[in-house]
Backbone as CSV, one residue per row, in Angstrom:
resi,resn,N_x,N_y,N_z,CA_x,CA_y,CA_z,C_x,C_y,C_z
1,MET,10.520,1.575,4.388,10.668,0.118,4.869,9.776,-0.168,6.007
2,SER,9.056,0.702,6.597,8.309,0.525,7.777,7.241,-0.506,7.558
3,LEU,6.808,-0.593,6.355,5.751,-1.533,5.906,6.064,-2.930,6.092
4,LEU,7.353,-3.250,6.024,7.849,-4.653,6.221,7.563,-5.094,7.654
5,THR,7.619,-4.081,8.632,7.180,-4.498,10.079,5.747,-4.729,10.155
6,ARG,4.933,-4.395,9.345,3.573,-4.608,9.369,3.088,-5.818,8.456
7,MET,4.052,-6.497,7.804,3.708,-7.542,6.967,4.393,-8.791,7.466
8,PHE,5.507,-8.724,8.154,6.225,-9.814,8.512,6.518,-9.829,10.000
9,PRO,6.621,-10.925,10.668,6.930,-11.090,12.224,8.464,-10.855,12.414
10,LEU,8.917,-9.812,12.215,10.256,-9.535,12.494,10.844,-9.601,13.832
11,LEU,9.885,-9.544,14.852,10.261,-9.630,16.165,9.761,-10.952,16.900
12,ALA,9.416,-11.787,16.161,8.819,-13.097,16.666,9.937,-13.769,17.493
13,GLU,9.588,-14.689,18.430,10.543,-15.272,19.299,11.449,-16.205,18.428
14,TRP,10.915,-16.745,17.407,11.655,-17.760,16.485,12.600,-16.990,15.492
15,VAL,12.454,-15.768,15.343,13.386,-14.997,14.490,14.792,-14.987,15.191
16,ASN,15.880,-15.351,14.437,17.167,-15.259,14.968,17.656,-13.763,14.871
17,GLY,18.747,-13.538,15.757,19.343,-12.219,15.678,19.188,-11.331,16.954
18,ASP,19.969,-10.296,16.951,19.979,-9.421,18.124,18.744,-8.685,18.174
19,LYS,17.799,-8.928,19.086,16.434,-8.510,19.225,16.465,-6.848,19.428
20,LYS,17.465,-6.457,20.298,17.460,-4.923,20.595,17.946,-4.303,19.404
21,GLN,18.910,-4.718,18.777,19.371,-4.035,17.425,18.196,-4.019,16.422
22,LEU,17.411,-5.188,16.282,16.366,-5.341,15.370,15.271,-4.303,15.723
23,LYS,15.001,-4.289,17.074,13.914,-3.254,17.563,14.271,-1.848,17.259
24,ASP,15.471,-1.493,17.498,16.065,-0.026,17.036,15.937,0.212,15.683
25,THR,16.312,-0.884,14.837,16.233,-0.702,13.380,14.785,-0.464,12.910
26,ILE,13.837,-1.240,13.481,12.440,-1.242,13.150,11.908,0.134,13.588
27,LYS,12.401,0.685,14.799,11.787,1.843,15.246,12.156,3.087,14.274
28,SER,13.473,2.913,13.873,13.892,4.091,12.867,13.033,3.799,11.618
29,TRP,12.806,2.664,11.114,12.046,2.515,9.869,10.669,3.103,10.121
30,GLN,9.981,2.989,11.222,8.548,3.264,11.430,8.619,4.695,11.552
31,LYS,9.658,5.435,11.951,9.719,6.957,12.067,9.482,7.693,10.866
32,TYR,10.081,7.043,9.635,9.984,7.870,8.540,9.276,6.955,7.427
33,SER,7.995,7.411,7.087,7.127,6.791,6.158,7.273,7.590,4.863
34,ARG,7.525,6.819,3.834,7.691,7.260,2.499,6.842,6.530,1.673
35,PRO,6.427,7.112,0.512,5.762,6.235,-0.549,6.550,5.013,-0.782
36,VAL,5.806,3.951,-0.978,6.502,2.642,-1.302,5.869,1.885,-2.515
37,VAL,6.687,1.277,-3.321,6.311,0.421,-4.322,6.866,-0.835,-4.099
38,LEU,6.211,-1.898,-4.021,6.582,-3.228,-3.977,6.400,-4.018,-5.295
39,SER,7.380,-4.711,-5.687,7.374,-5.413,-6.967,7.723,-6.881,-6.731
40,SER,7.127,-7.749,-7.590,7.430,-9.162,-7.327,7.570,-9.925,-8.756
41,THR,8.497,-10.596,-9.016,8.546,-11.372,-10.255,8.187,-12.793,-10.025
42,ASP,8.085,-13.118,-8.782,7.571,-14.553,-8.395,6.115,-14.527,-7.946
43,HIS,5.420,-15.608,-8.057,4.055,-15.611,-7.679,4.057,-15.789,-6.171
44,VAL,3.579,-14.801,-5.556,3.376,-14.684,-4.114,1.934,-14.295,-3.791
45,ASP,1.509,-14.571,-2.667,0.040,-14.156,-2.249,0.086,-12.663,-1.989
46,GLN,0.121,-11.703,-2.941,0.231,-10.420,-2.742,-1.156,-9.938,-1.731
47,ARG,-2.167,-10.309,-2.094,-3.325,-9.867,-1.260,-3.252,-10.263,0.202
48,SER,-2.623,-11.409,0.483,-2.473,-11.722,1.876,-1.492,-10.665,2.486
49,LEU,-0.333,-10.347,1.777,0.662,-9.573,2.378,0.044,-8.033,2.529
50,LEU,-0.678,-7.525,1.547,-1.235,-6.324,1.670,-2.469,-6.302,2.695
51,PHE,-3.168,-7.360,2.841,-4.091,-7.323,3.862,-3.441,-7.407,5.212
52,GLN,-2.425,-8.167,5.375,-1.719,-8.129,6.690,-1.268,-6.817,7.000
53,CYS,-0.829,-6.020,5.947,-0.337,-4.752,6.332,-1.493,-3.740,6.734
54,ALA,-2.581,-4.020,5.982,-3.787,-3.243,6.422,-4.273,-3.588,7.875
55,VAL,-4.303,-4.911,8.233,-4.638,-5.271,9.590,-3.607,-4.712,10.602
56,SER,-2.312,-4.698,10.390,-1.357,-4.278,11.346,-1.533,-2.700,11.468
57,TYR,-1.591,-1.886,10.298,-1.914,-0.560,10.509,-3.112,-0.306,11.217
58,ALA,-4.278,-1.087,10.990,-5.549,-0.795,11.674,-5.528,-1.120,13.113
59,LYS,-4.646,-2.106,13.463,-4.537,-2.482,14.875,-3.808,-1.378,15.656
60,GLU,-2.999,-0.509,14.974,-2.342,0.647,15.640,-3.194,1.820,15.715
61,GLY,-4.487,1.650,15.177,-5.454,2.894,15.278,-5.601,3.635,14.111
62,ASN,-5.109,3.204,12.972,-5.168,3.866,11.716,-6.352,3.476,10.895
63,HIS,-6.949,4.387,10.201,-7.920,4.227,9.142,-7.254,3.861,7.792
64,VAL,-7.718,2.714,7.374,-7.111,2.212,6.214,-7.969,2.149,4.936
65,ALA,-7.713,2.646,3.890,-8.418,2.492,2.535,-7.809,1.367,1.781
66,PHE,-8.480,0.298,1.456,-7.862,-0.743,0.706,-8.456,-0.861,-0.683
67,ILE,-7.836,-0.437,-1.653,-8.435,-0.236,-2.953,-8.042,-1.392,-3.795
68,CYS,-9.223,-2.026,-4.400,-8.911,-3.165,-5.316,-10.045,-3.216,-6.194
69,GLN,-9.846,-3.977,-7.412,-10.746,-4.026,-8.535,-12.038,-4.958,-8.210
70,THR,-11.785,-5.990,-7.398,-12.799,-6.937,-7.204,-12.984,-7.236,-5.807
71,PRO,-14.189,-7.470,-5.483,-14.499,-7.682,-3.862,-13.668,-8.924,-3.360
72,VAL,-13.418,-8.717,-2.096,-12.644,-9.846,-1.446,-13.738,-10.750,-0.934
73,SER,-13.740,-11.977,-1.584,-14.842,-12.924,-1.301,-14.444,-13.693,0.064
74,GLN,-13.244,-13.684,0.551,-12.888,-14.370,1.829,-11.578,-13.720,2.311
75,LEU,-11.503,-13.494,3.524,-10.316,-13.005,4.185,-9.119,-13.741,3.522
76,PRO,-8.090,-12.909,3.125,-6.853,-13.473,2.814,-6.116,-14.270,4.010
77,LEU,-5.287,-15.178,3.677,-4.702,-15.874,4.708,-3.726,-14.983,5.557
78,PRO,-3.851,-15.162,6.869,-2.972,-14.255,7.722,-1.469,-14.830,7.670
79,ILE,-0.699,-13.736,8.062,0.807,-14.085,8.125,1.024,-14.625,9.634
80,HIS,1.597,-15.766,9.592,2.057,-16.296,10.918,2.981,-15.394,11.779
81,GLY,2.394,-15.252,12.986,3.162,-14.402,13.918,2.837,-12.906,13.920
82,MET,1.806,-12.564,13.060,1.418,-11.078,13.003,0.001,-10.984,13.516
83,PRO,-0.459,-9.729,13.789,-1.799,-9.568,14.225,-2.922,-10.050,13.496
84,LYS,-3.802,-10.788,14.083,-4.923,-11.365,13.313,-6.117,-10.472,13.183
85,PRO,-6.885,-10.462,12.129,-8.012,-9.620,11.979,-9.094,-9.966,12.993
86,ASN,-9.849,-8.999,13.421,-10.947,-9.117,14.352,-11.867,-8.054,14.004
87,PRO,-13.189,-8.187,14.458,-14.194,-7.058,13.972,-13.838,-5.689,14.335
88,ALA,-13.079,-5.436,15.490,-12.708,-4.046,15.915,-11.738,-3.625,14.916
89,THR,-10.719,-4.337,14.572,-9.767,-3.958,13.613,-10.259,-3.824,12.371
90,LEU,-11.008,-4.628,11.882,-11.677,-4.568,10.531,-12.659,-3.445,10.249
91,ALA,-13.068,-2.961,11.468,-13.949,-1.684,11.321,-13.271,-0.472,10.764
92,THR,-11.878,-0.434,10.961,-11.190,0.748,10.458,-10.505,0.478,9.091
93,VAL,-10.769,-0.711,8.571,-10.316,-0.925,7.176,-11.428,-0.954,6.155
94,LYS,-11.366,0.030,5.470,-12.529,0.158,4.286,-12.039,-0.399,2.999
95,PHE,-12.751,-1.363,2.525,-12.571,-1.939,1.156,-13.223,-1.110,0.199
96,ILE,-12.532,-0.564,-0.788,-13.147,0.214,-1.806,-12.978,-0.405,-3.181
97,TYR,-13.926,-0.717,-3.869,-13.862,-1.502,-5.124,-14.026,-0.479,-6.235
98,LEU,-12.813,-0.351,-6.893,-12.860,0.557,-8.157,-12.266,-0.252,-9.264
99,LYS,-13.093,-0.169,-10.352,-12.807,-1.024,-11.352,-11.836,-0.497,-12.233
100,THR,-11.705,0.868,-12.478,-10.867,1.376,-13.418,-9.858,2.462,-12.873
101,MET,-8.912,2.860,-13.579,-8.005,3.941,-13.232,-8.831,5.086,-13.072
102,ARG,-9.652,5.500,-13.896,-10.496,6.700,-13.788,-11.237,6.621,-12.549
103,ASP,-11.719,5.510,-12.034,-12.484,5.399,-10.730,-11.499,5.803,-9.614
104,VAL,-10.324,5.332,-9.661,-9.410,5.676,-8.559,-9.025,7.182,-8.618
105,HIS,-9.026,7.688,-9.817,-8.735,9.319,-10.006,-9.884,9.977,-9.429
106,HIS,-11.168,9.503,-9.617,-12.344,10.117,-9.025,-12.378,10.007,-7.511
107,TYR,-12.028,8.826,-6.948,-11.855,8.696,-5.394,-10.841,9.644,-4.946
108,CYS,-9.653,9.744,-5.526,-8.650,10.675,-5.009,-8.991,12.080,-5.149
109,ALA,-9.743,12.500,-6.162,-10.314,13.885,-6.366,-11.326,14.317,-5.453
110,SER,-11.987,13.295,-4.950,-13.054,13.527,-3.971,-12.799,13.194,-2.527
111,ILE,-11.504,12.957,-2.258,-11.102,12.512,-0.943,-11.233,13.525,0.107
112,HIS,-11.315,14.813,-0.348,-11.599,15.958,0.522,-12.888,15.915,1.033
113,GLU,-13.933,15.308,0.404,-15.317,15.301,0.831,-15.499,14.208,1.988
114,LEU,-14.581,13.328,2.242,-14.782,12.233,3.232,-14.813,12.833,4.619
115,THR,-15.634,12.230,5.329,-15.687,12.674,6.714,-14.279,12.290,7.584
116,THR,-13.949,11.058,7.288,-12.625,10.613,7.918,-11.682,10.215,6.736
117,CYS,-10.642,10.862,6.655,-9.510,10.728,5.648,-8.789,9.511,6.096
118,PRO,-8.497,8.661,5.215,-7.505,7.411,5.520,-6.127,7.854,6.015
119,ASP,-5.564,7.147,6.899,-4.279,7.352,7.244,-3.254,6.467,6.443
120,VAL,-3.740,5.383,5.754,-3.058,4.576,4.936,-3.966,4.208,3.653
121,ILE,-3.209,4.359,2.557,-4.046,3.877,1.237,-3.175,2.742,0.682
122,ILE,-3.915,1.651,0.546,-3.213,0.537,-0.169,-3.955,0.239,-1.411
123,VAL,-3.220,0.065,-2.460,-3.695,-0.255,-3.734,-3.276,-1.599,-4.164
124,ASP,-4.154,-2.457,-4.477,-3.823,-3.777,-4.826,-3.786,-3.869,-6.419
125,ALA,-2.751,-4.476,-6.871,-2.466,-4.767,-8.366,-2.621,-3.461,-9.061
126,ILE,-1.783,-2.472,-8.640,-1.724,-1.269,-9.509,-1.386,-1.374,-10.888
127,ASP,-0.615,-2.504,-11.295,-0.230,-2.762,-12.628,-1.380,-3.066,-13.520
128,VAL,-2.527,-3.683,-12.903,-3.530,-4.039,-13.583,-4.444,-2.830,-14.018
129,TYR,-4.483,-1.847,-13.203,-5.219,-0.739,-13.393,-4.462,0.015,-14.673
130,ILE,-3.050,0.070,-14.529,-2.332,0.727,-15.705,-2.527,-0.044,-17.032
131,ALA,-2.480,-1.434,-16.948,-2.556,-2.118,-18.177,-3.945,-2.032,-18.787
132,GLU,-4.920,-1.763,-17.999,-6.408,-1.682,-18.477,-6.783,-0.294,-18.777
133,ARG,-5.769,0.652,-18.820,-6.141,2.099,-18.949,-6.978,2.318,-20.238
134,GLN,-7.592,3.386,-20.416,-8.398,3.693,-21.568,-7.521,4.365,-22.750
135,ASP,-6.689,5.208,-22.082,-5.761,6.037,-23.078,-4.424,5.143,-23.330
136,LYS,-4.496,4.525,-24.496,-3.336,3.657,-24.931,-2.304,4.485,-25.652
137,GLN,-2.515,5.911,-25.652,-1.609,6.651,-26.441,-0.410,7.048,-25.629
138,THR,-0.620,6.992,-24.178,0.680,7.209,-23.295,1.093,5.883,-22.899
139,SER,2.479,5.897,-22.540,3.186,4.646,-22.069,2.695,4.272,-20.710
140,GLU,2.977,3.121,-20.469,2.563,2.505,-19.111,3.431,3.322,-17.975
141,GLU,4.674,3.566,-18.323,5.432,4.275,-17.376,4.937,5.613,-17.002
142,HIS,4.352,6.378,-18.064,3.791,7.687,-17.952,2.571,7.553,-17.022
143,GLU,1.795,6.680,-17.267,0.643,6.283,-16.620,0.700,5.983,-15.163
144,LEU,1.758,5.266,-14.964,2.238,4.826,-13.584,2.618,6.121,-12.841
145,ALA,3.461,6.911,-13.357,3.994,8.105,-12.714,2.801,8.993,-12.459
146,ARG,1.787,9.165,-13.326,0.562,10.034,-12.875,-0.175,9.435,-11.939
147,PHE,-0.496,8.154,-12.060,-1.231,7.391,-11.001,-0.573,7.631,-9.626
148,CYS,0.591,7.455,-9.497,1.324,7.434,-8.197,1.244,8.996,-7.732
149,ALA,1.363,9.888,-8.613,1.135,11.294,-8.263,-0.141,11.644,-7.711
150,ILE,-1.113,11.202,-8.314,-2.567,11.450,-7.980,-2.762,10.813,-6.455
151,LEU,-2.306,9.567,-6.313,-2.505,8.879,-4.973,-1.644,9.570,-3.959
152,SER,-0.558,10.096,-4.299,0.307,10.920,-3.302,-0.363,12.281,-3.018
153,ASP,-0.847,12.876,-4.013,-1.629,14.230,-3.616,-2.715,14.035,-2.771
154,ALA,-3.461,12.763,-2.984,-4.525,12.516,-2.068,-4.015,12.301,-0.768
155,MET,-3.111,11.530,-0.558,-2.412,11.174,0.814,-1.951,12.431,1.510
156,ASN,-1.289,13.324,0.564,-0.813,14.571,1.216,-1.876,15.475,1.728
157,PHE,-3.049,15.500,1.055,-4.127,16.248,1.528,-4.498,15.741,2.924
158,CYS,-4.706,14.269,2.932,-5.277,13.568,4.243,-4.231,14.064,5.282
159,GLN,-2.895,14.003,5.067,-2.032,14.276,6.239,-2.146,15.659,6.584
160,GLN,-2.418,16.639,5.721,-2.650,18.143,6.177,-4.087,18.222,7.015
161,LYS,-5.058,17.592,6.476,-6.409,17.528,7.169,-6.331,17.010,8.633
162,THR,-5.461,15.852,8.740,-5.414,15.200,10.062,-4.232,15.645,10.964
163,ASN,-3.388,16.583,10.336,-2.266,17.113,10.989,-1.223,15.880,11.266
164,GLN,-1.092,15.033,10.447,-0.191,13.898,10.660,1.181,14.423,10.097
165,ARG,2.195,13.975,10.824,3.593,14.264,10.289,3.899,13.221,9.104
166,ASN,3.769,11.951,9.574,4.241,10.977,8.609,3.025,10.028,8.042
167,GLY,2.608,10.488,6.846,1.584,9.825,6.309,2.104,8.538,5.635
168,VAL,1.274,7.564,5.275,1.926,6.304,4.741,1.123,6.171,3.237
169,LYS,1.845,5.838,2.377,1.435,5.581,0.999,1.911,4.115,0.651
170,LEU,1.098,3.320,0.114,1.581,2.031,-0.296,0.934,1.667,-1.651
171,PHE,1.741,1.442,-2.505,1.448,0.993,-3.961,2.041,-0.352,-4.241
172,TRP,1.312,-1.275,-4.824,1.766,-2.648,-5.171,1.742,-2.756,-6.667
173,ILE,2.906,-3.246,-7.188,2.942,-3.538,-8.560,3.411,-5.018,-8.829
174,LEU,2.681,-5.559,-9.666,2.923,-7.148,-9.830,3.797,-7.273,-11.129
175,ASN,4.970,-7.263,-11.148,5.810,-7.562,-12.251,5.767,-9.054,-12.465
176,GLY,5.915,-9.358,-13.669,5.902,-10.820,-13.974,4.427,-11.413,-14.254
177,SER,3.439,-10.685,-14.077,2.073,-11.219,-14.099,1.743,-11.274,-15.559
178,GLY,2.543,-10.731,-16.484,2.313,-10.877,-18.025,1.299,-9.823,-18.441
179,ARG,1.014,-8.829,-17.394,-0.095,-7.756,-17.796,0.608,-6.474,-17.990
180,SER,1.672,-6.281,-17.188,2.337,-4.899,-17.170,3.872,-5.028,-17.118
181,LYS,4.534,-4.139,-17.679,5.922,-4.035,-17.754,6.535,-2.996,-16.761
182,CYS,5.657,-2.409,-15.921,6.053,-1.188,-14.996,7.048,-1.720,-13.924
183,SER,7.978,-0.991,-13.666,8.834,-1.336,-12.514,9.540,-0.139,-11.929
184,PRO,9.778,-0.232,-10.519,10.370,0.952,-9.934,11.776,1.425,-10.520
185,GLU,12.445,0.380,-11.172,13.694,0.826,-11.836,13.621,1.827,-12.672
186,LEU,12.593,1.866,-13.458,12.214,2.850,-14.474,12.224,4.249,-13.918
187,TYR,12.108,4.336,-12.671,12.090,5.708,-12.043,13.174,5.998,-11.151
188,GLY,14.357,5.402,-11.397,15.545,5.748,-10.609,15.836,4.844,-9.581
189,GLY,15.319,3.698,-9.501,15.736,2.673,-8.480,14.990,2.701,-7.341
190,SER,15.295,1.933,-6.280,14.409,1.654,-5.214,14.424,2.700,-4.038
191,ASN,15.422,3.795,-4.109,15.419,4.745,-3.045,15.487,6.160,-3.534
192,LYS,14.860,6.401,-4.607,14.795,7.781,-5.146,13.297,8.146,-5.351
193,GLY,13.047,9.465,-5.327,11.756,9.996,-5.600,10.629,9.342,-4.895
194,TYR,9.707,8.710,-5.505,8.445,8.072,-4.859,8.734,6.785,-4.272
195,PHE,9.846,6.099,-4.671,10.077,4.801,-4.388,11.117,4.578,-3.289
196,SER,10.685,3.750,-2.343,11.758,3.409,-1.338,11.575,2.016,-0.788
């Protein structure tokens, strides 16, 4: 849940509630980073949320790998009340354009060759990678599990290389896009295994 603190202005002045309790809750969320899958059935500006997450992590001094299929032609809209992108922050966000799931697999398999391992890996529209896979013999659910395992292995290597205790993994699945039927519920709900 720590990624929510990097997407939404939970501590803004205009947010109602007990600020001390909210700060304590957020601190405990940020302490334990686990792999995350976000899913949406409504049309939301997913790339803006993911980009905000990347900017927030970069502002904290993290190196971010932002994997997507198509180039970002313009900066996504910022989230009100959250850190704004600036040249220094964007210098630690590396946009990686990978067209196919095989390309993502190759990136993960060669991550040990990178000079600087990412602290955060964000994958935009993972369901599109799954839907456009070459091997139609296996189910989308099987491919999703393999895809997440490969990303998780790459992130675990980066954690060991940089001696980080709490690595961050972020996967995004767009349910309702009409292109994929993958969902975290297929893997035991929102707080088991790789999903939290």
